[in-house]
N, C-alpha and C positions, 0 to 999 in steps of 0.2 A: 504494500500500500504506500502511495506517495505521501510523504509528510512535508508540510510547509516549513521552510527555513525562514530566518529573519530576512534574508535577501529576497526570497520569493514573496514574502509578505510586503516588502517595500515596493516591489514592482507591481504587485496587485493593487496596492494603495495608490500608486501613480495612475493605474488604469481606471480605478474608481473615481478619482478626482477629475481626470480628463473627461470621462464620459459624463460625469455629473455636470461639469461646466458646459458641455455641449448641449445636454438636455435642458439646463437652465436657460441657455441662450435661445434655443429653438422654441421652448414652451409648448411643444406638442402635447406634453403631459403637464398637468398642474405642478407648480413649483413644490407644493407641499408633498405631492406623491413622489416626485424625483428625490427630494430630500429624504423622505422615508425609505425609499429604495436604496439610496447610497448608505444610509445608516445600517440597514439590514445587511447589505453586502459586506460592510466592515465587520459586523458581528459574525458573519459566516467566516471571514478570513481569520479573525483573531480569537474567536470563541468556539466555533462549531467544528470546523474542518480539522483533520488530524495534523498535528504539529510536531516538529522535531524538538528535542529537549531544550535547545537554546532559544526556541521561539515560543515555548509554552509559557503562559502567564505573562507575556510581554505587555499585554493590555487586558484589563478586566472590563466587565460589563459596566462597572461604575465609571471607569475612565471614559468609555465611549459615550456614556449618557451625561457626563458632567457638564457638557455645554448647555443643557437645559436648565441648569442651576447657576449658570455663570452670572456674576454681578453685572456685567455689561448688558446682558439680555434683560435682566431685571430692571436696570436703569432705563433702557430704551422703552420697554413696555410701560413702565410707570410714567415716564415723560410723555408718552402718547396719551395717557389718561389725563395728565395735567393740561396738555394742549387741547384736548377735547373739552375740558371744563372751561378753559378760556374762551373757546368758541361758543359753547352753550350759553355763556353769560355775557358775551360781547365785551369782555373786560378790556380788550385792547382795541376797541372800536374807535376811540378818540385818535390815537396815533395813525390808525389805518385810514380814517377819513381825511386826516391832514395830508397824508402821503397821496391818497387818491386825488384830492383837490389839486395838488401840485402836479401829479402825474398826468392829469387831463391836459395840462398845458405843456409840460416837459416830461414826457414819459420816460425817456432814457435817463435823463438827469435824476429823476426821482428814484428809479431802481438802482442806478449806479451809486447814489447817495446811501441807500440802505445797505447795499453790498459792501461798500467801503467801510461803513460804520461797523458792520459785522466782522470784517477782517481786522480792523484796528482793535476792537474789543477782544477778539479771539487771540490776539498776540499777548494779552495780559491775564486772561482767565481761560479756563477750559472751554473749548468751543461748543461742547454739547449743550450747556444751558443757553449759550448765545443763539444757537439755531432754534432751540425751543422758544426763545423770546420772539424771534423775528418770524418764525414759521406761521403762526396764526395771523400776524399782521399782513404778511404777503399774500396769504390765502384770501383774506378779505379784500385786499386791494385788487388782486387778480379777478375776483368775482365782480367787483364794482366796475372794472374796466373791460369786462367780458373777455378776459384772457384765460387760457388754460393754465392751471397750476403747474402742469408739467413743463411749462416754459420758464418758470421763475424759481422753482424750489430746488432743483438740482444745482443750478449756479450758486444758490445760497449755501448749500452744503460744501461745495468745492471751494468757494471763496473763503469760508470760515476755516477750512483745512489749510489753505494757502497762508492765511493770516497766522494760524497756529504754529507754522514752521519757522517763524521769524525771530522768536525769542526763546530763552532757555525754559521758561515756564509755559510756553504756548501750548504744549501737550505733554502728556506723561511720557511719550516716546522720547522726546528731547531730553527729559530729565534722566531717563534710564540710560541712554547712550552716554550722556555727559558724566554720570556717576561711574559707569564702567570704565571710561577713559581716565577719569581722575584716580580711581583705585589702581589702575595699571601704571599710573605715573607718567603716562605719555603726554597728556595735555589737560590743562585745567580750564574749562570753558566758563566764562563769566556770563552775566545776564544778556549782554548785547554782543558777545564775541562773534557770532555768525549772522548778526542782523543785516549787515551790509550786503553780503552775497545772497542771503536768503531773500531779502527784499527785492533785489534785482531779478532773481529767478522767479519769485512769486509774482512780481509785477508783469513779467512777460506772460506767465500763465494766466494772470487775471485778464489780460487783453482778450485772450481766447474765451475765457469763461463769461466775460461781460458782453462781448459783441458778436461772437460767432456761435457759441453754444446755444443761446436762445433761438437762433435761426434754424439750427439743424435738429433740435429736439422735436420729436414727433408730438403733435397735439394729442393728448390722451385725456378723455373725460369718461367717467363712469356713466352707465346708462341712466342712473338716478340723477346725476348732474345734468345730463342733456335734457331729461324730461322735466326737471324742476327749475331749470333756468327760465327766466322770464323771456317772453317774446314781446312783439309790439302789440299783441292783443290786450285789450283792456276790459276790466270788470266794472260794472256799475256797483257802487257801494255808497253807504251813507254814514256820516259822522255826526252823532248827536252832541250838542254843546251843553255841558253841564257847568254848574258853579265851580270855579277854580280851574277850569280848563285853560290850557295855554292859548287856545284860539279866541278866548273871550277878549273883545276889544280890537280884534284884527280888522283892518279896513282894506277893501279891495284897491289894488293898484293896477291900472290897465286891465281890469277884469280878472285879476289873479290875487289870491291871498298869499302873502309871503311864506307862511308856514306850510302851505300846501303847493309849493312851486312845482313839485314833480307829479302833481295831479291836475286834471282838468275839472274845474268846478262847473257843474252843469245847472245846478239849481240850489237856491237857499230857501228852505221852507220855514216860514215864520207863522206859526199858528195855522190858519187856513189860507194864508197868502203866499203863493210861490213868487220868488224873485229870480228873474232870469239875468244872464250876462248883459251888460258889463258891470252890474252890481254897483252902479253909481250911488254914493252916499250910504251904502250898506256897511254897518259895523256889526260884527258878530256878537251875539249876546246869549246868555243862558236860555235854553229852550229852543234855539234854532236847530235845524237839521240841515247839514250840508251834504248834498248829493254830488258825488264825484265819479269821474271815469279814471281809473288808474290801473297800472300793471300790477301783477302779483307781487313783484319786488317792492313797489312803492307802498302797497298795503302792508306788507311785512314790516317795512321800515316804520310805518305809522304805529303798528302794534308795539314794536320795540321801543319807540319813542314815547309811549305812554298815551297816545291818542286812542280813543274808543272807536274802533271801526264797528259800526252798528250791526248787530244781528237783525233778526227778521221782523222788526216792526213794533215790538212792545217797548214803548219809550222808557218805562221805569227800569226794565231789565237791561235795556241798552245803556242807560246812564250808569248802572252798577256793574256792567260787564268789565272784566279784566282777565287776561290770559292766566291760566294756572301754570304750575311749574312744569307740567308735562304737555303743554298746549302744542298741538300739531296741526299744521295746515295741509290740506289735500284738495284735489279737484275731483268732482264727480259729474257725470253726465245724466241728464234726465232722459231716459229711454222712451221710445214711442208708446209703450204700453203702460207707462207709469201713471199711477193714480194721482200724482201731483200735477199732471198736465192741466192747464186751465185754472189753477188755483194760485193764490198769492202764497208767499212763504208762511205767513201767519196762519192762514186757513188750512194749509197742508199739515200743520202740526208736526213739522219736521223735527223741531227741537225736542218735543216730548217723546217722539218715537225713537229718535236716534241718539239723543243727548249731545248732538252736534249742532252748531249754529252756522248759518249761511252768512258769509261776510261780503260776498260779491256775486254778481250774475254776469255771465258773458254770453252774447248771442251773435250769431253770424249775421243776421239781418239787422237793419237799423233799429236801435233801441229808442223807445219813446222817452221824451224828456219828462220824467216823473220820478218820484221817490222809489227807491228799491222795494220798499214794503208794499207798493201799489202795483208792481209788475206781476202779471200773470204768467206763470211758467209755460214754456212751450217745449215740445220734444226737440232734443238736440242742444238745449241750453246747458252751459257748463257752470256749475256752482263752485265757488271757492268756499270750502267749509273748514271749520276749526273745532277742536275738541280734544279731550284726553286721547292719548295714543290708542288705547284699547278700544275706545268708542269709534275712532276713525277706522281702525282695522276691522271692526264689526260691520262696517258698511259693505264689506265684500259679500255678505249674505243678504243684503237688502235688495228687494225686488223692484223698488221704485227708483233707486239710484245706482249707477254703475261707477264704482271707484276706479279711477285711472291709475293703473299700476305704476309704482315708483314715483308718484307725484307728491307723496307726503314728505314734509319737512317740519322740523320742530322750530318754534319761535324762541330765540334766545331770551333768557330771563335776566334782564339788566339789573334787577334789584339785588341780585347776588354778585354783581360785578366787583364791588369793592372788596368783598371777602376773598373772591377768587384771585384778584390782583395781589392782595396781601399775601396769600398762601404762595402764589407763584414767586413773588419777590423774596420771601423767606427761603424758599427752596433754592432759588438761583444764588442768593447770597451765601447760604451755608455750604452749597456745593462748590461755588467758585472760590471761596475763601479757604476751603479746606477744613472748616469747622467739623463737617461731617463728610464721609465718603459720598460720592455721587449716588451710589445705589441706595444708601440709607436716606439721603435727602430726598431723592426722587420718590421712593416708596412712601416716605412720610408725607410728602406733598400730595401724592395721589390719595392716600388715606384721608387726609384732611379735606380734600376737595369733595370726597364722597359723603363724609359724615356732616359736612357743612351745607349739603344739599346744592352745591354748585353743579352737580350732575348726579343722576341716579345710577344704580348698578347696571341697568340695561345699557345706558349710554356709555358707561365705563367699559363694559365688556365689548361693546361695538367698536370702541377705539382700539382694541387689541387686534393686531394683524396676524393671522395664522401663518402667512408667508414668512414674516419676520421670525416668528417663533421657531418654525421648522428650519429655515435657512441658517440661523445662528447655531442651533443645536447640532444639526448635521455637519455644518462647516467646521465647527470646533472639534467634532469627533475626527474629521479628516485631518485637521491640523495636528491633533495629538498623535494620530497614527503615523503621520509623516515624520514627526519628531522622534517618536519612540523607535521607529524602524531605522532611523538614521537617514531617511530620505532627504531631509532638508540639508543635512551636512554633506551628503553625497553630491547634491546639486552644487552646493557652494564650493566644495573642494574641486569638483570637476571643472567648473568655470575658471577658478583661480589657476588650476594647473594648465588649462588651455591657454591662458593669457601669460604664462610664464615667459619672461624675457622681453615682454613688451615695454614700451616707454611709460613713464609715470602718468601722463594724460590718458593713455589707452587703458591702463589698469584702473584708473579712477572712474572712467566712463563705464567700463565693463562691470565694475563693482556696483555702481549706481543703478545700472539697468537691471541687474540680477535682484538687488534688494527691492527695487520698485515693482518688479513682477511678483515676487514672493509675498510682499506685504498685502497683496490683494487676495492671496490664498490662505496664508497664515494670518494671525493677527499682527497688527503693526508692532506691538510691544514684543511679541515672540520673535519677529523678524529682526528687530533692533538688538535684542539680547543675543541672538544667534550670530549676527554679522559684525558686531562691534569688535570681538576678539580677532575675527578674520581680517577686518580692516586694519587693526593695529599691527597684526602680523605682517601684512603686505607692506605697510609703511616701514616696519623695522627691517624686513628682508631687503628692501630696495634702497634703504637709506634716505627715504623721502620724509618730509615733515608729516606728523600724524594728523594734524588738524584738518587738512582737506579731506582725508579719508573718513574721519569721524563725522565731519559735517555732511559728507556725502551720504553716510548711513542715516543721519538725522532727517535730511530732506527727502531721501528716497523712501524711507520707511513711512513718511507722511504722504506719499503719493498713492493714497488709497482711493483712487478714482474709478478703477475699472470694474469693480463689483460692488453690489450693495452691502456685502458682508465685510468690505474692506475697513469700514469705520462706522461708528455709531451714528454720526450725523446722516450718512447715506441711508441707513435703516429708518431714521426718523422721517425723512422726506419721501421714502418709497411709497408708503400708503397714501398720504395726502396728495402726492403728485401722480398717483396711478401709474407708476413706472413699472416696466418689465425689467427682468434681469438684463436683457439685451440692450436696453437703453443706456445702462451704465457702461457696457462695453463700447457701444457706438459713440457716446459722448466723452467717456472717461479715458479711453486709450489714447486719443489724440493729445489730451492734456498731459497725460503721463509722459508721452514721447516729447512734448514741448519742454517739460521741466527737465527731462533727461538731457536733451540736446543743449538746453540753455546752460545747465550746470557743466556739461562736458566742454563747452566753449569758454565759459566765463571763469570757471575755477582755475585752469592752468594760468591764465593771465592774472587773476586776483591773488593767487598764492605763489606766483612766480615759478611754476613747475616747467621743466624742460621736456 
């Protein structure tokens, strides 16, 4: 019977990693299934198949599954929950609206300003909380500008990585390499020792990330995004004016009310008297009902801003209406056989029967200029309805209304925004300052977000991405197998031996490229620990200064652009950006090559190598 040796296990591990990356890239099979298959293959190689004595017990089942309990994975998943809480509460809507307003006039300058800010901050604190801070802001800005998040989030991750490679504390990788070099006695790197050359290299890479990458990234929207995005179609809705309402005292200017500038006011009903445009001399007061035509997005903003978008005609209930914590919007169609046809919303008893309220009516034909509560429904009308999520989902079984699939979205609860922002800031500060490990700070932040009702358990679970969970777990198993079998050292020694006798710049360039490739397969920290002694050995054997080789390892180990598993920030943007594994290969490999070539040409001049 054939027994596997350590060398055979090493080559089989190479085969599993190679096939896994191919399947990840093609995505003929779901990423989760591919990851599960690779994990099963490794278990067969190291646990199940017959092994020679030297290969037995090389890896245990606990070693292969340890990736699923990795602190980095826990950090990413917890930070995704925190990001979802910020989104659910609109906690960062203020900065997002400011950037949106500027971006409408100078789109490129606005995004470049955000990216450069992220890069500068990442140079002094860990870039993971930096991306968590900017991610929800850019998501909202992209939505406001009708841009796909896939065009803006990957550049954010890459720019933050570029910023993190410029100072000693920019990433944990930098510190690990510097510490190993200091212990060896080869070179003692200070805070800004390599900032000069790193800034030049990162600056060249940033040009690609800022100006080229957004153009080549494929627009990717989920089906839910596509169906829930607003179109030019408008709903008829009505806004009752109550005492204390922000609209009280508003006067029409050129037929428009300032607080309703994104809506078309069709009618102001005052008692029994309807007032039509241009509303000359009309000052809104309590008891008025404003009938508007507005898109779904505009009505959602009105709800978030505290305006009462009126339900179906009961004035007392309208005045007291306010969205609950689980308030969900959806669109339903009135089918031809509906018993609601020919009835007003109030007469149909929709609220009593469904526990949902109608906030707007959309009709293909011309809509009469009357209050929404007076409109008699017709077959084909689309209603914008709202209610608790379970009540909205229950509309699937309603015979009088047809729920449009994937049209449901939850209305952010701004009253929880201050506490969500406070929790986020505490998490970011404790993680960035080192008071707590990132995993502890992130898990604590996620816990506080849930118990403080910034989001519920269903929303928190929905924020967790199964692709990330399986990708990280399976990839770390492959990395452990590669290290335990000596595969990583085999590659490193092979390349070093192949470059023997070459000039200093060629050795430096070859080392950089090898580290840059492996950091996308192994973790960046594992790659840094593996190659720092090799870099120091090359410098010692050739009689060249150690610093350029140590800095090469630092910058190359940060080139985690080609795979989502390369770095935590890539995993953070993968879900919100709807990216596929191949997107990182397509956009990240050119950046990795640019950084490699930049260092290969700049470093010999910068360090005076011949």
